[in-house]
N, CA, C and O atoms as CSV, one atom per row, in Angstrom:
chain,resi,resn,atom,element,x,y,z
A,1,MET,N,N,0.848,-1.173,0.000
A,1,MET,CA,C,0.000,0.000,0.000
A,1,MET,C,C,0.897,1.241,0.000
A,1,MET,O,O,1.930,1.284,0.668
A,2,ILE,N,N,0.475,2.234,-0.760
A,2,ILE,CA,C,1.168,3.518,-0.759
A,2,ILE,C,C,0.316,4.488,0.049
A,2,ILE,O,O,-0.880,4.633,-0.206
A,3,VAL,N,N,0.929,5.147,1.020
A,3,VAL,CA,C,0.228,6.122,1.844
A,3,VAL,C,C,0.760,7.507,1.499
A,3,VAL,O,O,1.966,7.753,1.537
A,4,VAL,N,N,-0.167,8.413,1.161
A,4,VAL,CA,C,0.190,9.799,0.867
A,4,VAL,C,C,-0.546,10.659,1.878
A,4,VAL,O,O,-1.774,10.622,1.950
A,5,GLN,N,N,0.201,11.440,2.663
A,5,GLN,CA,C,-0.391,12.365,3.619
A,5,GLN,C,C,-0.045,13.777,3.191
A,5,GLN,O,O,1.110,14.079,2.889
A,6,VAL,N,N,-1.049,14.640,3.165
A,6,VAL,CA,C,-0.799,16.039,2.846
A,6,VAL,C,C,-1.247,16.890,4.025
A,6,VAL,O,O,-2.235,16.587,4.695
A,7,PHE,N,N,-0.499,17.964,4.261
A,7,PHE,CA,C,-0.719,18.814,5.427
A,7,PHE,C,C,-0.819,20.270,5.012
A,7,PHE,O,O,-0.185,20.688,4.043
A,8,GLY,N,N,-1.612,21.043,5.741
A,8,GLY,CA,C,-1.661,22.483,5.590
A,8,GLY,C,C,-2.247,22.951,4.263
A,8,GLY,O,O,-2.885,22.194,3.532
A,9,ASP,N,N,-2.005,24.217,3.984
A,9,ASP,CA,C,-2.524,24.839,2.772
A,9,ASP,C,C,-1.749,24.323,1.570
A,9,ASP,O,O,-0.521,24.401,1.542
A,10,ARG,N,N,-2.450,23.802,0.589
A,10,ARG,CA,C,-1.839,23.181,-0.582
A,10,ARG,C,C,-1.681,24.195,-1.698
A,10,ARG,O,O,-2.638,24.474,-2.420
A,11,ASP,N,N,-0.478,24.755,-1.853
A,11,ASP,CA,C,-0.244,25.667,-2.974
A,11,ASP,C,C,0.209,24.862,-4.192
A,11,ASP,O,O,0.592,23.699,-4.058
A,12,GLU,N,N,0.169,25.460,-5.355
A,12,GLU,CA,C,0.448,24.748,-6.609
A,12,GLU,C,C,1.846,24.136,-6.648
A,12,GLU,O,O,1.998,22.973,-7.023
A,13,ARG,N,N,2.861,24.895,-6.270
A,13,ARG,CA,C,4.241,24.403,-6.331
A,13,ARG,C,C,4.435,23.188,-5.420
A,13,ARG,O,O,5.025,22.185,-5.822
A,14,GLN,N,N,3.946,23.292,-4.227
A,14,GLN,CA,C,4.037,22.206,-3.253
A,14,GLN,C,C,3.265,20.983,-3.747
A,14,GLN,O,O,3.751,19.856,-3.650
A,15,ALA,N,N,2.079,21.205,-4.270
A,15,ALA,CA,C,1.245,20.103,-4.755
A,15,ALA,C,C,1.889,19.401,-5.945
A,15,ALA,O,O,1.822,18.176,-6.045
A,16,GLU,N,N,2.503,20.147,-6.838
A,16,GLU,CA,C,3.163,19.545,-8.008
A,16,GLU,C,C,4.315,18.639,-7.575
A,16,GLU,O,O,4.486,17.548,-8.118
A,17,ALA,N,N,5.101,19.087,-6.601
A,17,ALA,CA,C,6.225,18.274,-6.120
A,17,ALA,C,C,5.719,16.985,-5.479
A,17,ALA,O,O,6.275,15.913,-5.714
A,18,THR,N,N,4.668,17.089,-4.672
A,18,THR,CA,C,4.078,15.905,-4.040
A,18,THR,C,C,3.526,14.959,-5.096
A,18,THR,O,O,3.715,13.745,-5.017
A,19,GLN,N,N,2.843,15.523,-6.083
A,19,GLN,CA,C,2.240,14.716,-7.136
A,19,GLN,C,C,3.299,13.961,-7.939
A,19,GLN,O,O,3.115,12.781,-8.237
A,20,GLU,N,N,4.390,14.613,-8.289
A,20,GLU,CA,C,5.468,13.960,-9.035
A,20,GLU,C,C,6.070,12.798,-8.248
A,20,GLU,O,O,6.300,11.723,-8.802
A,21,ALA,N,N,6.325,13.012,-6.957
A,21,ALA,CA,C,6.896,11.957,-6.115
A,21,ALA,C,C,5.928,10.781,-5.990
A,21,ALA,O,O,6.338,9.623,-6.063
A,22,PHE,N,N,4.646,11.082,-5.802
A,22,PHE,CA,C,3.652,10.023,-5.699
A,22,PHE,C,C,3.551,9.226,-6.997
A,22,PHE,O,O,3.556,7.996,-6.967
A,23,LEU,N,N,3.461,9.913,-8.136
A,23,LEU,CA,C,3.318,9.212,-9.415
A,23,LEU,C,C,4.510,8.298,-9.685
A,23,LEU,O,O,4.345,7.199,-10.215
A,24,ALA,N,N,5.703,8.748,-9.324
A,24,ALA,CA,C,6.893,7.904,-9.503
A,24,ALA,C,C,6.786,6.647,-8.647
A,24,ALA,O,O,7.078,5.548,-9.119
A,25,ALA,N,N,6.371,6.799,-7.399
A,25,ALA,CA,C,6.234,5.644,-6.504
A,25,ALA,C,C,5.117,4.722,-6.981
A,25,ALA,O,O,5.273,3.501,-6.956
A,26,GLN,N,N,4.005,5.284,-7.410
A,26,GLN,CA,C,2.872,4.465,-7.827
A,26,GLN,C,C,3.170,3.724,-9.129
A,26,GLN,O,O,2.772,2.570,-9.283
A,27,GLN,N,N,3.853,4.359,-10.053
A,27,GLN,CA,C,4.196,3.702,-11.313
A,27,GLN,C,C,5.231,2.604,-11.099
A,27,GLN,O,O,5.255,1.629,-11.850
A,28,ALA,N,N,6.085,2.745,-10.088
A,28,ALA,CA,C,7.070,1.717,-9.762
A,28,ALA,C,C,6.416,0.528,-9.050
A,28,ALA,O,O,6.976,-0.567,-9.021
A,29,ASN,N,N,5.233,0.750,-8.479
A,29,ASN,CA,C,4.489,-0.286,-7.746
A,29,ASN,C,C,3.034,-0.289,-8.215
A,29,ASN,O,O,2.138,0.007,-7.425
A,30,PRO,N,N,2.782,-0.618,-9.483
A,30,PRO,CA,C,1.447,-0.431,-10.056
A,30,PRO,C,C,0.338,-1.281,-9.428
A,30,PRO,O,O,-0.837,-0.962,-9.612
A,31,GLY,N,N,0.660,-2.331,-8.705
A,31,GLY,CA,C,-0.365,-3.152,-8.068
A,31,GLY,C,C,-0.782,-2.637,-6.702
A,31,GLY,O,O,-1.696,-3.186,-6.087
A,32,SER,N,N,-0.133,-1.606,-6.228
A,32,SER,CA,C,-0.401,-1.097,-4.881
A,32,SER,C,C,-1.705,-0.316,-4.804
A,32,SER,O,O,-2.064,0.422,-5.721
A,33,GLN,N,N,-2.397,-0.495,-3.700
A,33,GLN,CA,C,-3.558,0.329,-3.396
A,33,GLN,C,C,-3.040,1.613,-2.763
A,33,GLN,O,O,-1.902,1.656,-2.296
A,34,VAL,N,N,-3.863,2.662,-2.742
A,34,VAL,CA,C,-3.415,3.960,-2.248
A,34,VAL,C,C,-4.331,4.458,-1.138
A,34,VAL,O,O,-5.554,4.458,-1.279
A,35,LEU,N,N,-3.724,4.882,-0.034
A,35,LEU,CA,C,-4.430,5.586,1.024
A,35,LEU,C,C,-3.991,7.046,0.944
A,35,LEU,O,O,-2.824,7.364,1.172
A,36,PHE,N,N,-4.927,7.925,0.621
A,36,PHE,CA,C,-4.654,9.348,0.445
A,36,PHE,C,C,-5.248,10.063,1.654
A,36,PHE,O,O,-6.459,10.269,1.727
A,37,ASP,N,N,-4.392,10.441,2.599
A,37,ASP,CA,C,-4.822,11.049,3.857
A,37,ASP,C,C,-4.803,12.568,3.721
A,37,ASP,O,O,-3.741,13.189,3.691
A,38,VAL,N,N,-6.006,13.159,3.639
A,38,VAL,CA,C,-6.125,14.610,3.468
A,38,VAL,C,C,-6.756,15.261,4.698
A,38,VAL,O,O,-7.251,16.386,4.626
A,39,ARG,N,N,-6.735,14.548,5.831
A,39,ARG,CA,C,-7.392,15.069,7.042
A,39,ARG,C,C,-6.827,16.400,7.499
A,39,ARG,O,O,-7.547,17.200,8.095
A,40,GLN,N,N,-5.557,16.653,7.233
A,40,GLN,CA,C,-4.951,17.896,7.696
A,40,GLN,C,C,-4.610,18.843,6.542
A,40,GLN,O,O,-3.859,19.802,6.721
A,41,ALA,N,N,-5.160,18.570,5.370
A,41,ALA,CA,C,-4.894,19.419,4.205
A,41,ALA,C,C,-5.946,20.512,4.098
A,41,ALA,O,O,-7.104,20.328,4.475
A,42,GLU,N,N,-5.518,21.644,3.580
A,42,GLU,CA,C,-6.430,22.748,3.317
A,42,GLU,C,C,-6.188,23.219,1.896
A,42,GLU,O,O,-5.072,23.145,1.380
A,43,TYR,N,N,-7.241,23.699,1.278
A,43,TYR,CA,C,-7.107,24.239,-0.069
A,43,TYR,C,C,-8.050,25.417,-0.190
A,43,TYR,O,O,-9.261,25.284,-0.013
A,44,ASN,N,N,-7.480,26.572,-0.495
A,44,ASN,CA,C,-8.276,27.787,-0.593
A,44,ASN,C,C,-8.287,28.370,-2.002
A,44,ASN,O,O,-8.794,29.471,-2.216
A,45,GLY,N,N,-7.733,27.638,-2.958
A,45,GLY,CA,C,-7.692,28.113,-4.334
A,45,GLY,C,C,-8.959,27.772,-5.091
A,45,GLY,O,O,-9.924,27.264,-4.520
A,46,PRO,N,N,-8.944,28.058,-6.389
A,46,PRO,CA,C,-10.113,27.759,-7.224
A,46,PRO,C,C,-10.357,26.254,-7.331
A,46,PRO,O,O,-9.419,25.472,-7.485
A,47,ALA,N,N,-11.609,25.865,-7.248
A,47,ALA,CA,C,-11.984,24.456,-7.333
A,47,ALA,C,C,-11.520,23.839,-8.654
A,47,ALA,O,O,-11.169,22.660,-8.697
A,48,GLU,N,N,-11.518,24.620,-9.714
A,48,GLU,CA,C,-11.112,24.114,-11.028
A,48,GLU,C,C,-9.673,23.622,-11.021
A,48,GLU,O,O,-9.368,22.616,-11.663
A,49,LEU,N,N,-8.783,24.306,-10.312
A,49,LEU,CA,C,-7.382,23.881,-10.244
A,49,LEU,C,C,-7.238,22.588,-9.444
A,49,LEU,O,O,-6.446,21.718,-9.808
A,50,LEU,N,N,-7.989,22.461,-8.372
A,50,LEU,CA,C,-7.949,21.247,-7.566
A,50,LEU,C,C,-8.450,20.057,-8.383
A,50,LEU,O,O,-7.844,18.986,-8.367
A,51,TYR,N,N,-9.548,20.248,-9.090
A,51,TYR,CA,C,-10.113,19.189,-9.927
A,51,TYR,C,C,-9.151,18.818,-11.057
A,51,TYR,O,O,-8.971,17.638,-11.358
A,52,ALA,N,N,-8.540,19.815,-11.674
A,52,ALA,CA,C,-7.568,19.550,-12.752
A,52,ALA,C,C,-6.377,18.764,-12.228
A,52,ALA,O,O,-5.866,17.893,-12.932
A,53,ARG,N,N,-5.923,19.045,-11.017
A,53,ARG,CA,C,-4.816,18.309,-10.409
A,53,ARG,C,C,-5.222,16.848,-10.186
A,53,ARG,O,O,-4.425,15.941,-10.424
A,54,ALA,N,N,-6.436,16.622,-9.737
A,54,ALA,CA,C,-6.918,15.261,-9.518
A,54,ALA,C,C,-6.996,14.496,-10.839
A,54,ALA,O,O,-6.641,13.319,-10.897
A,55,ILE,N,N,-7.454,15.154,-11.886
A,55,ILE,CA,C,-7.530,14.523,-13.214
A,55,ILE,C,C,-6.129,14.169,-13.710
A,55,ILE,O,O,-5.902,13.054,-14.182
A,56,ARG,N,N,-5.186,15.113,-13.605
A,56,ARG,CA,C,-3.807,14.850,-14.051
A,56,ARG,C,C,-3.202,13.675,-13.292
A,56,ARG,O,O,-2.535,12.822,-13.877
A,57,SER,N,N,-3.437,13.642,-12.003
A,57,SER,CA,C,-2.908,12.545,-11.193
A,57,SER,C,C,-3.536,11.231,-11.624
A,57,SER,O,O,-2.831,10.244,-11.833
A,58,GLY,N,N,-4.844,11.211,-11.758
A,58,GLY,CA,C,-5.537,9.997,-12.162
A,58,GLY,C,C,-5.089,9.477,-13.511
A,58,GLY,O,O,-4.986,8.267,-13.708
A,59,GLN,N,N,-4.820,10.380,-14.442
A,59,GLN,CA,C,-4.367,9.978,-15.773
A,59,GLN,C,C,-2.955,9.411,-15.740
A,59,GLN,O,O,-2.603,8.585,-16.583
A,60,GLY,N,N,-2.141,9.841,-14.781
A,60,GLY,CA,C,-0.764,9.373,-14.682
A,60,GLY,C,C,-0.592,8.102,-13.877
A,60,GLY,O,O,0.493,7.520,-13.862
A,61,MET,N,N,-1.644,7.663,-13.207
A,61,MET,CA,C,-1.579,6.502,-12.324
A,61,MET,C,C,-1.957,5.218,-13.049
A,61,MET,O,O,-2.784,5.222,-13.961
A,62,ALA,N,N,-1.335,4.116,-12.626
A,62,ALA,CA,C,-1.816,2.799,-13.029
A,62,ALA,C,C,-3.140,2.591,-12.301
A,62,ALA,O,O,-3.296,3.063,-11.174
A,63,ARG,N,N,-4.085,1.906,-12.909
A,63,ARG,CA,C,-5.403,1.692,-12.302
A,63,ARG,C,C,-5.263,1.021,-10.938
A,63,ARG,O,O,-4.533,0.042,-10.782
A,64,CYS,N,N,-5.978,1.566,-9.954
A,64,CYS,CA,C,-5.912,1.019,-8.605
A,64,CYS,C,C,-7.103,1.488,-7.784
A,64,CYS,O,O,-7.937,2.272,-8.237
A,65,LYS,N,N,-7.149,0.976,-6.553
A,65,LYS,CA,C,-8.138,1.401,-5.572
A,65,LYS,C,C,-7.517,2.519,-4.745
A,65,LYS,O,O,-6.364,2.424,-4.323
A,66,VAL,N,N,-8.296,3.591,-4.515
A,66,VAL,CA,C,-7.810,4.712,-3.721
A,66,VAL,C,C,-8.819,5.016,-2.619
A,66,VAL,O,O,-9.983,5.310,-2.895
A,67,ALA,N,N,-8.366,4.943,-1.370
A,67,ALA,CA,C,-9.186,5.357,-0.236
A,67,ALA,C,C,-8.725,6.757,0.157
A,67,ALA,O,O,-7.546,6.983,0.431
A,68,ILE,N,N,-9.665,7.685,0.181
A,68,ILE,CA,C,-9.351,9.051,0.601
A,68,ILE,C,C,-9.835,9.191,2.040
A,68,ILE,O,O,-11.022,9.034,2.325
A,69,LEU,N,N,-8.907,9.485,2.936
A,69,LEU,CA,C,-9.213,9.637,4.355
A,69,LEU,C,C,-9.340,11.131,4.646
A,69,LEU,O,O,-8.362,11.874,4.566
A,70,ALA,N,N,-10.561,11.562,4.986
A,70,ALA,CA,C,-10.842,12.985,5.169
A,70,ALA,C,C,-11.352,13.272,6.574
A,70,ALA,O,O,-11.738,12.362,7.307
A,71,GLN,N,N,-11.349,14.538,6.936
A,71,GLN,CA,C,-11.864,14.975,8.232
A,71,GLN,C,C,-13.380,14.775,8.300
A,71,GLN,O,O,-13.922,14.442,9.354
A,72,SER,N,N,-14.063,14.983,7.157
A,72,SER,CA,C,-15.507,14.787,7.083
A,72,SER,C,C,-15.869,14.294,5.686
A,72,SER,O,O,-15.116,14.502,4.734
A,73,LEU,N,N,-17.012,13.647,5.569
A,73,LEU,CA,C,-17.435,13.110,4.279
A,73,LEU,C,C,-17.759,14.209,3.269
A,73,LEU,O,O,-17.750,13.963,2.063
A,74,ASP,N,N,-18.044,15.409,3.748
A,74,ASP,CA,C,-18.360,16.497,2.823
A,74,ASP,C,C,-17.161,17.418,2.562
A,74,ASP,O,O,-17.335,18.551,2.113
A,75,SER,N,N,-15.968,16.941,2.838
A,75,SER,CA,C,-14.741,17.698,2.572
A,75,SER,C,C,-14.643,18.034,1.081
A,75,SER,O,O,-14.671,17.138,0.237
A,76,VAL,N,N,-14.529,19.311,0.764
A,76,VAL,CA,C,-14.416,19.745,-0.633
A,76,VAL,C,C,-13.160,19.149,-1.255
A,76,VAL,O,O,-13.197,18.675,-2.391
A,77,PHE,N,N,-12.055,19.168,-0.527
A,77,PHE,CA,C,-10.794,18.622,-1.021
A,77,PHE,C,C,-10.981,17.159,-1.420
A,77,PHE,O,O,-10.599,16.760,-2.520
A,78,ALA,N,N,-11.566,16.364,-0.530
A,78,ALA,CA,C,-11.770,14.935,-0.789
A,78,ALA,C,C,-12.764,14.707,-1.923
A,78,ALA,O,O,-12.554,13.828,-2.758
A,79,ARG,N,N,-13.832,15.478,-1.963
A,79,ARG,CA,C,-14.861,15.281,-2.998
A,79,ARG,C,C,-14.315,15.541,-4.393
A,79,ARG,O,O,-14.617,14.784,-5.315
A,80,PHE,N,N,-13.517,16.595,-4.573
A,80,PHE,CA,C,-12.966,16.878,-5.898
A,80,PHE,C,C,-11.947,15.819,-6.314
A,80,PHE,O,O,-11.895,15.428,-7.480
A,81,TRP,N,N,-11.136,15.355,-5.361
A,81,TRP,CA,C,-10.187,14.276,-5.671
A,81,TRP,C,C,-10.925,12.999,-6.030
A,81,TRP,O,O,-10.555,12.319,-6.986
A,82,ARG,N,N,-11.964,12.664,-5.277
A,82,ARG,CA,C,-12.733,11.455,-5.575
A,82,ARG,C,C,-13.306,11.529,-6.986
A,82,ARG,O,O,-13.186,10.578,-7.759
A,83,ARG,N,N,-13.914,12.630,-7.313
A,83,ARG,CA,C,-14.517,12.782,-8.638
A,83,ARG,C,C,-13.480,12.637,-9.744
A,83,ARG,O,O,-13.706,11.920,-10.719
A,84,GLY,N,N,-12.341,13.314,-9.598
A,84,GLY,CA,C,-11.294,13.245,-10.620
A,84,GLY,C,C,-10.718,11.850,-10.782
A,84,GLY,O,O,-10.444,11.418,-11.902
A,85,LEU,N,N,-10.531,11.135,-9.670
A,85,LEU,CA,C,-9.978,9.790,-9.744
A,85,LEU,C,C,-10.979,8.796,-10.330
A,85,LEU,O,O,-10.600,7.922,-11.110
A,86,ILE,N,N,-12.234,8.922,-9.966
A,86,ILE,CA,C,-13.252,8.050,-10.546
A,86,ILE,C,C,-13.360,8.288,-12.045
A,86,ILE,O,O,-13.453,7.336,-12.821
A,87,GLU,N,N,-13.348,9.537,-12.452
A,87,GLU,CA,C,-13.484,9.862,-13.871
A,87,GLU,C,C,-12.291,9.387,-14.700
A,87,GLU,O,O,-12.392,9.293,-15.923
A,88,THR,N,N,-11.174,9.089,-14.057
A,88,THR,CA,C,-10.016,8.564,-14.781
A,88,THR,C,C,-9.838,7.060,-14.546
A,88,THR,O,O,-8.769,6.509,-14.808
A,89,GLY,N,N,-10.893,6.402,-14.050
A,89,GLY,CA,C,-10.909,4.948,-14.000
A,89,GLY,C,C,-10.466,4.279,-12.720
A,89,GLY,O,O,-10.238,3.070,-12.718
A,90,HIS,N,N,-10.336,5.013,-11.638
A,90,HIS,CA,C,-9.892,4.438,-10.372
A,90,HIS,C,C,-11.078,4.222,-9.441
A,90,HIS,O,O,-11.949,5.083,-9.318
A,91,GLU,N,N,-11.102,3.067,-8.789
A,91,GLU,CA,C,-12.130,2.801,-7.790
A,91,GLU,C,C,-11.753,3.623,-6.554
A,91,GLU,O,O,-10.685,3.426,-5.975
A,92,THR,N,N,-12.624,4.531,-6.160
A,92,THR,CA,C,-12.276,5.502,-5.128
A,92,THR,C,C,-13.437,5.721,-4.170
A,92,THR,O,O,-14.592,5.794,-4.588
A,93,ALA,N,N,-13.120,5.826,-2.878
A,93,ALA,CA,C,-14.133,6.117,-1.866
A,93,ALA,C,C,-13.526,7.019,-0.802
A,93,ALA,O,O,-12.314,7.023,-0.590
A,94,VAL,N,N,-14.395,7.791,-0.130
A,94,VAL,CA,C,-13.972,8.699,0.938
A,94,VAL,C,C,-14.368,8.091,2.279
A,94,VAL,O,O,-15.471,7.566,2.434
A,95,PHE,N,N,-13.460,8.168,3.240
A,95,PHE,CA,C,-13.677,7.631,4.581
A,95,PHE,C,C,-13.272,8.670,5.620
A,95,PHE,O,O,-12.466,9.559,5.344
A,96,VAL,N,N,-13.841,8.547,6.817
A,96,VAL,CA,C,-13.411,9.377,7.947
A,96,VAL,C,C,-12.743,8.519,9.020
A,96,VAL,O,O,-12.234,9.050,10.008
A,97,CYS,N,N,-12.740,7.222,8.837
A,97,CYS,CA,C,-12.147,6.277,9.785
A,97,CYS,C,C,-11.022,5.507,9.085
A,97,CYS,O,O,-11.248,4.852,8.067
A,98,ALA,N,N,-9.814,5.592,9.639
A,98,ALA,CA,C,-8.652,4.936,9.030
A,98,ALA,C,C,-8.831,3.419,8.944
A,98,ALA,O,O,-8.435,2.805,7.953
A,99,GLN,N,N,-9.420,2.817,9.967
A,99,GLN,CA,C,-9.611,1.368,9.960
A,99,GLN,C,C,-10.574,0.946,8.850
A,99,GLN,O,O,-10.360,-0.080,8.204
A,100,GLU,N,N,-11.618,1.718,8.626
A,100,GLU,CA,C,-12.567,1.406,7.554
A,100,GLU,C,C,-11.902,1.562,6.186
A,100,GLU,O,O,-12.139,0.759,5.284
A,101,ALA,N,N,-11.083,2.580,6.034
A,101,ALA,CA,C,-10.366,2.788,4.772
A,101,ALA,C,C,-9.424,1.614,4.504
A,101,ALA,O,O,-9.377,1.092,3.390
A,102,ASP,N,N,-8.675,1.201,5.530
A,102,ASP,CA,C,-7.763,0.059,5.389
A,102,ASP,C,C,-8.518,-1.214,5.028
A,102,ASP,O,O,-8.088,-1.971,4.158
A,103,ALA,N,N,-9.648,-1.449,5.700
A,103,ALA,CA,C,-10.439,-2.654,5.435
A,103,ALA,C,C,-10.981,-2.642,4.009
A,103,ALA,O,O,-10.976,-3.673,3.338
A,104,TRP,N,N,-11.440,-1.502,3.548
A,104,TRP,CA,C,-11.963,-1.398,2.181
A,104,TRP,C,C,-10.857,-1.652,1.165
A,104,TRP,O,O,-11.068,-2.355,0.176
A,105,LEU,N,N,-9.678,-1.081,1.406
A,105,LEU,CA,C,-8.556,-1.304,0.484
A,105,LEU,C,C,-8.166,-2.775,0.435
A,105,LEU,O,O,-7.802,-3.287,-0.623
A,106,ALA,N,N,-8.241,-3.454,1.570
A,106,ALA,CA,C,-7.849,-4.861,1.631
A,106,ALA,C,C,-8.908,-5.788,1.033
A,106,ALA,O,O,-8.605,-6.924,0.667
A,107,SER,N,N,-10.137,-5.309,0.935
A,107,SER,CA,C,-11.215,-6.155,0.423
A,107,SER,C,C,-11.192,-6.219,-1.098
A,107,SER,O,O,-10.543,-5.414,-1.767
A,108,ARG,N,N,-11.898,-7.169,-1.606
A,108,ARG,CA,C,-12.056,-7.288,-3.054
A,108,ARG,C,C,-13.423,-6.762,-3.478
A,108,ARG,O,O,-13.797,-6.864,-4.647
A,109,ALA,N,N,-14.162,-6.205,-2.537
A,109,ALA,CA,C,-15.509,-5.709,-2.823
A,109,ALA,C,C,-15.462,-4.467,-3.697
A,109,ALA,O,O,-14.611,-3.595,-3.523
A,110,GLU,N,N,-16.367,-4.407,-4.614
A,110,GLU,CA,C,-16.501,-3.222,-5.459
A,110,GLU,C,C,-17.316,-2.185,-4.682
A,110,GLU,O,O,-18.342,-2.515,-4.087
A,111,ALA,N,N,-16.862,-0.950,-4.692
A,111,ALA,CA,C,-17.537,0.094,-3.930
A,111,ALA,C,C,-18.949,0.359,-4.441
A,111,ALA,O,O,-19.849,0.633,-3.646
A,112,ASP,N,N,-19.152,0.285,-5.718
A,112,ASP,CA,C,-20.429,0.657,-6.306
A,112,ASP,C,C,-21.247,-0.549,-6.749
A,112,ASP,O,O,-22.117,-0.421,-7.610
A,113,THR,N,N,-20.978,-1.711,-6.175
A,113,THR,CA,C,-21.747,-2.904,-6.527
A,113,THR,C,C,-23.178,-2.742,-6.057
A,113,THR,O,O,-23.430,-2.333,-4.924
A,114,LEU,N,N,-24.097,-3.062,-6.921
A,114,LEU,CA,C,-25.518,-2.988,-6.580
A,114,LEU,C,C,-26.090,-4.386,-6.683
A,114,LEU,O,O,-26.007,-5.016,-7.737
A,115,PHE,N,N,-26.661,-4.870,-5.617
A,115,PHE,CA,C,-27.261,-6.197,-5.612
A,115,PHE,C,C,-28.777,-6.053,-5.649
A,115,PHE,O,O,-29.365,-5.345,-4.832
A,116,LEU,N,N,-29.390,-6.721,-6.588
A,116,LEU,CA,C,-30.848,-6.690,-6.708
A,116,LEU,C,C,-31.394,-8.082,-6.463
A,116,LEU,O,O,-30.838,-9.067,-6.950
A,117,ALA,N,N,-32.473,-8.167,-5.715
A,117,ALA,CA,C,-33.087,-9.479,-5.438
A,117,ALA,C,C,-34.211,-9.724,-6.426
A,117,ALA,O,O,-34.862,-10.767,-6.373
């Protein structure tokens, strides 16, 4: 598993450096699941830039499962990342509990599976 933790206000330069390091690690370990811990991250810039960063990251990643660990389920930071990663083909879910995120990553269950009787 690859764990990425981000802290504080996320400016473009800082985010680009983090993104490059993550993509290198993820491409070197393409079978790894990802835990993206954004509980202590803040973003005060335009939503469009955050979404574009998520899309760029998703396009550069080998397909995988990504658990986003956020302070709350309605975290704007987590929601934009989830949307961008899903739109680029990654199974992605947002969690507020680290144990639940770990369990989901370890499972083979599809997040969006719908069972009809």
